[in-house]
C-alpha positions in Angstrom: 23.1 77.7 13.9 21.9 74.2 14.2 22.1 72.2 11.0 19.7 69.3 10.2 22.0 66.4 9.3 19.4 64.8 7.0 18.8 68.1 5.1 22.6 68.7 4.8 23.1 65.2 3.4 20.3 65.7 0.9 21.8 69.0 -0.3 25.3 67.4 -0.7 23.8 64.5 -2.7 21.9 66.9 -4.9 24.9 68.9 -5.7 27.1 65.9 -6.4 24.5 64.6 -8.9 24.1 67.9 -10.7 25.9 68.2 -14.1 28.9 70.5 -14.0 28.4 74.0 -15.3 29.9 74.1 -18.8 32.4 76.8 -19.6 31.0 79.1 -22.3 34.4 78.9 -24.1 34.1 75.1 -24.1 30.7 75.4 -25.8 32.3 77.3 -28.6 35.0 74.7 -29.3 34.9 73.6 -32.9 34.1 69.9 -33.2 36.4 67.3 -34.6 35.2 66.6 -38.1 36.8 63.8 -40.2 36.0 62.0 -43.4 34.6 63.0 -46.7 32.2 66.0 -46.9 33.1 67.2 -43.4 32.2 63.7 -42.0 28.5 64.3 -42.8 26.1 61.4 -43.4 25.5 61.3 -47.2 21.9 62.2 -48.3 19.6 60.1 -50.3 17.1 61.1 -53.0 15.6 63.9 -50.9 17.5 67.1 -50.0 18.8 67.5 -46.4 20.5 70.4 -44.7 24.3 70.2 -45.1 26.3 70.2 -41.9 23.7 71.8 -39.6 25.2 73.8 -36.8 28.6 73.9 -38.6 27.9 75.2 -42.1 24.1 75.7 -42.2 23.2 77.7 -39.1 20.4 80.0 -40.1 22.9 82.8 -40.6 22.5 83.1 -44.4 24.9 80.6 -45.8 24.9 79.9 -49.5 27.0 78.3 -52.3 29.3 75.3 -52.0 32.4 74.1 -53.9 34.7 71.2 -53.2 38.1 70.6 -54.6 38.6 67.4 -56.7 40.4 65.6 -53.9 37.6 66.5 -51.5 39.9 68.0 -49.0 39.0 71.7 -49.5 35.6 73.3 -49.2 34.3 76.8 -49.6 31.0 78.4 -48.9 29.5 81.8 -48.6 28.2 83.8 -45.6 26.1 87.0 -45.9 25.9 89.9 -43.5 24.2 92.7 -45.5 25.5 94.7 -47.2 28.6 92.5 -47.4 29.1 88.9 -48.5 32.2 86.9 -47.7 33.8 83.6 -48.8 34.8 81.1 -46.2 37.2 78.2 -46.5 37.6 74.8 -44.7 40.5 72.3 -45.3 41.2 68.8 -44.2 44.5 68.8 -42.4 46.0 65.8 -40.6 42.7 64.0 -40.9 40.5 66.7 -39.4 38.6 69.6 -41.0 39.6 73.1 -40.0 37.2 75.8 -38.8 35.7 78.0 -41.5 37.8 81.1 -42.0 37.4 84.1 -44.3 39.4 83.9 -47.6 42.4 86.2 -47.5 41.2 88.1 -50.6 37.6 88.4 -49.3 35.9 90.7 -46.9 36.7 94.3 -48.1 34.2 94.1 -50.9 31.0 92.1 -51.3 32.0 88.8 -52.9 29.8 85.8 -53.7 28.7 83.4 -56.4 31.8 81.3 -56.8 33.0 77.9 -58.1 36.3 76.1 -58.2 37.6 75.2 -61.6 37.4 71.4 -62.4 41.1 71.0 -61.6 40.7 72.9 -58.3 43.5 75.3 -59.2 41.4 78.5 -59.5 38.4 80.0 -57.8 36.1 82.0 -60.0 33.9 84.4 -58.1 31.7 87.5 -58.3 32.9 90.8 -56.8 32.0 94.4 -56.5 35.6 95.6 -56.2 36.7 98.0 -58.9 38.9 96.6 -61.7 42.0 98.3 -60.2 41.5 96.2 -57.0 41.1 99.2 -54.7 38.9 102.2 -54.2 35.1 102.5 -53.8 32.9 99.5 -54.4 31.2 99.2 -57.8 27.4 99.2 -58.0 27.6 96.4 -60.7 29.4 93.1 -60.3 32.2 91.5 -62.2 33.8 88.1 -62.4 37.2 87.6 -60.8 39.7 84.8 -60.5 42.3 83.8 -58.0 44.8 80.9 -58.3 45.1 78.3 -55.5 48.6 76.8 -55.1 50.3 74.6 -52.5 51.7 77.7 -50.8 48.5 79.7 -50.7 46.5 82.1 -52.8 47.8 84.3 -55.6 46.6 87.8 -56.4 42.9 88.1 -57.4 42.3 89.7 -60.8 39.3 90.7 -62.8 38.6 88.8 -66.0 38.1 92.1 -67.8 36.4 92.4 -71.2 34.8 90.8 -73.0 33.5 88.9 -69.9 33.0 91.9 -67.7 31.0 94.9 -68.8 29.4 97.9 -67.1 26.5 95.6 -66.3 26.3 92.7 -63.9 28.2 89.4 -64.5 27.8 86.7 -61.9 28.1 83.0 -61.0 31.0 81.7 -63.1 31.3 78.0 -63.8 33.9 76.4 -66.0 34.4 73.2 -68.0 37.5 71.1 -68.4 38.4 72.9 -71.6 38.2 76.3 -70.0 34.7 77.3 -71.4 33.2 79.8 -69.0 29.4 79.9 -68.2 27.9 82.8 -66.3 24.8 85.0 -66.2 24.4 88.7 -67.0 21.9 91.4 -67.4 23.8 93.0 -70.3 21.9 94.4 -73.2 20.8 92.1 -76.0 19.4 89.3 -73.8 16.0 87.7 -73.7 14.9 89.2 -70.4 16.1 90.4 -66.9 19.1 88.1 -66.9 20.4 85.4 -69.3 22.9 82.6 -69.3 26.0 83.1 -71.5 29.0 81.0 -72.6 32.5 82.1 -73.6 35.0 79.7 -75.1 38.7 79.9 -74.1 40.7 80.1 -77.4 44.4 81.0 -77.9 44.8 82.0 -74.3 41.8 84.3 -74.0 38.1 84.3 -73.7 36.0 84.8 -76.9 33.0 87.1 -77.1 30.3 85.6 -74.8 27.3 84.0 -76.6 23.8 83.9 -75.3 22.6 80.3 -74.8 19.4 81.1 -76.7 15.8 80.1 -76.3 16.3 76.6 -75.0 17.7 78.1 -71.8 16.8 81.8 -71.6 13.4 83.5 -71.5 11.9 86.9 -70.8 12.2 86.1 -67.1 15.4 85.8 -65.0 17.7 82.8 -65.7 20.7 82.8 -63.3 23.2 80.7 -61.4 24.3 78.3 -64.2 26.4 75.4 -63.1 27.9 73.4 -66.0 29.2 69.9 -65.7 33.0 69.7 -66.2 32.4 67.6 -69.4 29.7 70.1 -70.5 27.1 67.2 -70.6 24.5 69.1 -68.6 23.8 72.4 -67.0 21.7 73.3 -63.9 20.1 76.8 -63.9 17.8 78.8 -61.6 14.8 80.3 -63.4 11.9 82.4 -62.3 9.8 81.5 -65.4 6.1 80.8 -65.0 5.0 77.3 -64.2 7.5 76.6 -61.4 6.9 75.8 -57.8 8.3 79.0 -56.2 10.0 82.3 -56.8 13.0 80.6 -58.4 13.4 76.9 -59.2 16.3 74.7 -60.3 16.1 73.4 -63.9 18.4 71.0 -65.9 19.3 70.9 -69.5 21.4 68.3 -71.4 23.8 68.9 -74.2 22.7 67.4 -77.5 25.0 65.6 -79.9 24.7 68.6 -82.3 26.2 70.8 -79.6 23.0 72.6 -78.7 21.4 72.8 -75.3 18.0 71.1 -74.8 15.1 72.9 -73.2 15.3 73.4 -69.4 13.4 70.8 -67.4 12.2 71.6 -63.9 13.8 69.4 -61.3 10.5 68.8 -59.6 8.9 69.1 -56.2 11.5 66.9 -54.5 14.1 69.7 -55.1 12.0 72.8 -55.6 9.6 74.5 -53.1 7.4 77.5 -52.9 10.5 79.4 -51.8 13.7 80.0 -53.8 16.3 77.4 -54.8 19.6 78.7 -56.3 23.4 78.4 -56.4 23.5 74.8 -57.6 26.8 72.8 -57.9 27.8 69.3 -58.5 30.6 67.7 -56.4 33.7 66.7 -58.5 33.0 63.0 -58.0 29.6 63.6 -59.5 27.8 62.1 -56.5 25.9 65.0 -55.0 24.1 68.2 -55.9 24.5 71.1 -53.5 22.2 74.1 -53.6 20.9 77.0 -51.5 17.3 77.3 -50.5 15.2 79.9 -48.6 12.9 77.1 -47.4 12.3 76.6 -43.6 14.8 73.9 -42.5 12.1 71.7 -40.8 14.3 71.3 -37.8 15.8 73.1 -34.9 19.3 74.4 -35.7 21.9 72.7 -33.5 24.1 75.0 -31.4 26.6 76.8 -33.6 30.1 75.4 -33.0 32.2 78.5 -33.5 35.5 79.3 -31.9 36.6 82.2 -34.0 35.7 85.9 -33.9 36.0 86.5 -37.7 32.9 84.6 -38.6 30.9 85.9 -35.7 31.7 89.4 -36.9 30.6 88.6 -40.5 27.4 87.0 -39.3 26.4 89.9 -36.9 23.1 91.5 -37.8 21.9 88.9 -40.2 18.2 88.8 -41.0 15.9 86.0 -39.8 15.2 84.8 -43.3 16.3 81.2 -43.9 19.1 80.8 -46.4 20.8 77.5 -46.0 22.8 74.9 -47.9 21.3 71.6 -48.9 22.6 68.5 -50.7 21.0 65.5 -52.4 22.1 62.4 -54.4 22.9 63.6 -57.9 21.2 60.5 -59.4 18.0 62.4 -59.1 18.7 64.2 -62.4 18.9 61.0 -64.4 15.2 60.7 -64.6 15.2 63.9 -66.8 17.8 62.6 -69.3 16.2 61.8 -72.6 
């Protein structure tokens, strides 16, 4: 067959200028992340998606908690009917890939926060008090210790914190006071926020935070500052911007909580905002939102089968993690 030299040269030049075909495995290589907060650019006074394509991917991610030294991070991932807790650590200057917690995955586990000293993770679980057997229909608060050598054995907090009803979203102060929400009898409405002091090595009977915080609607996901100076709560009360808004209350000099104040349209949307937390350095508010991200998700950088398995079959509803400068709450301080 006679070959046209000019055509042959054109084909060779075209091929030589074409980008190489990328190996699918290479596309899944986890990126090198270094620096505070996974090396992400800090937000200003408007919320932005946290770590898009790495943490927030459109695969139902929620909750955030950093250790005091900023070198350990955990977040949640949902694949109905299960929810799992994932960890990332900064080692040798680089952040590791998110991996499921060793105590998480068998039962549905979510709604978590590290204690102010970073030594314990308080979380919500549907596992039975014995630690094995069929999953419970209600939820309890569990705790697991974090040490230099790894994680201890998870244990239920038991009564009087846990009941036959739902207890969720534990948050703790420096002195060991535990805040959480529950639908136990005796509350104002669907779910209320409670507080239990830690006295003589055990938790006292939980007390309802009262009318300043709780209403006949659902109050949930309380995050209390480590010094107990303020608390952020999700509420579905009338007059908000969406199905659930974030509110803040400040602790008065008399020890009582002031009335909740809506954090406004900068934070809240017509959708749902929940799972608030404050970074240990006090600089940023993290929260989860069902709002549309307002951007195309970058390609997910995953190189591990575990998370792909957890994320399989998720719904197309947006559930992502956002962060914003914590100074935004100062305008509500009176």
